N, C-alpha and C positions, 0 to 999 in steps of 0.2 A: 447197314440199313438198306433197304430197297431203294433205287433211283427215284421212283415215284412217290415214296412214303414222305410226310413231312413229320417234323417232332424230333426229339432228342432222346437217345438211349439213355438207359440207366447210369452207366459208366460215365457218360459226359455230364450228367446233373451231380453225380457224386464228386467227380473231379473239381467243378466249378465250386461246390460246398467246400471240399477241403481246402482249396486255394483262399476262399473267403475267409474261413475259419483260420488259417494260417496268417492272413493278413490283420484279422481281429486280434490275433494272439500278440502280435507285434505290436501293434498300435496301442493297445489298453494300457500298458504301464506310463506310456507318455501322456494319455488322456488323464490319467489319474494325478499325475503331477501338476499338470495344467489346471486341473480344478482344483486343487488345493491351493494354488498359487492365485488363482481368482478369488476363491474364498478369502484368503488373507486380505487381498487388495479390496475387497468390497467392505470386510469388516473396518479395515482402517477408514475408508471413505466415509462409512455410516458413523465411526466415532468422531471423526472431525467434523461431520456434519451436526452432531449432538454436542459437541463443543461450541460450535458457532451459535447453535441454537440457545444454548444455556446462557451465553454472553448477551445476545439478543433478549431474551426474557428477562434477565437482570436489569438491564436497560429499559426495557418496556414497562415492567412494573413495578421498578424501583426498590428491588428488594434482592438480597443475594441468592444465587443460584449455584448449585453445587454439582459437580459430576464426580462420584466417589468410585474409586478403582480398588479392587482386591486382587493382590498377587497370586498367579497360577488360576485365574477363574475364567470362566468363559461367559461373564455377564458383568455388567456395571450398573449403577444407580445414578439417575438423574433427579437431582432433589431441588424443590424451591420452595421454601416455608414448610409447611406441613405436608405438601404434596410432594409423593416420589414414585417414580415408575422405573422398572427395571428393563435394560436393554440386553437382550441375549445375542452373543456372537454367533457366526456361522459354525456348524460342527468342525470341531477339531481347530478351532482358532482360540486362543487364550490370551490374557494379559500375562506377561512374564515378569515384569516389575513397572514401578512407576517413580519418578522423580519428583513428584509432587509433596507439598508436606502431608502430614497426617491429619485423617479426618478428625476435626474438633469435636464431633459427636460421639466419637468412641477412641478417646486419645490412647487408650492402653492397648488397642488392637494394632499391633505394628505393621499388619499386611495390609491395612486400608490406609488409602490416601485419597486426597480430594484436590479437584480443580476448582477454586471457588472465585466466582465473577462477583465483583462489587457492584452496586446499583450504576457506576457510571461506566460500567463495562470493561474495567481493567481487572486483570486476575490478581489474587493476592500474592501469587508468585507464579512466576513461569515454571515449565516442567515438561517432561517427556513421557510418554507410555511406549512401551515396548510390547508390541504384539506379535507372535509366533504361531506357525502351525505345526502340524504333527511331523512335517519334514525339516523343521528346525529352521525355516526360511522365516526372515524377519522384516517388519517394517516398523516405523517409529513414528507416533503422532505427536507432534511440538507445538505448544502453545509459548509464544514469545513473552517474555514479562512485562514489556512496557506497552507494547503496540496491540496485543491480544491476538497477533495473527497466528492462526491455525493451518498447519501445513502438514503433509504427510512426505517423509522420506526414507530412503533404504539405508542411509548411513546415520549412526548414532551420534547426535549434534554435541552431546555433552551438556546439555541444559538440565 
């Protein structure tokens, strides 16, 4: 470049773009792992919130409320009386298994289980839902049998 000229040469611009491309190429895989982990945590938090809401709805309306899970599914059903709604989890997150009793509305479907809350807010039985993402990372949503406490943990509690 001439001493009195301002600006950058084409070689300088291309070298900066090459360096930025290299940095992006190195960072991208870690970004994907992070987004998958965040999607799993978000899905577990939403599921815990839905279980707490189902418990509160059972108390408020004085009727049983259930959250129905299906193994290897990316959604679950919240049911109260005749009303029901489906909650879809984030892309790549699914229910691996559930340790709740079978859903009484479909007793012959072994892949369906239900966390049912009675009008007093107590669950019929405590249990655990195992969530996993595409990278086989796991989180467990646990409902305590007597206290109805809902929590998310990284370790299988065996309930």
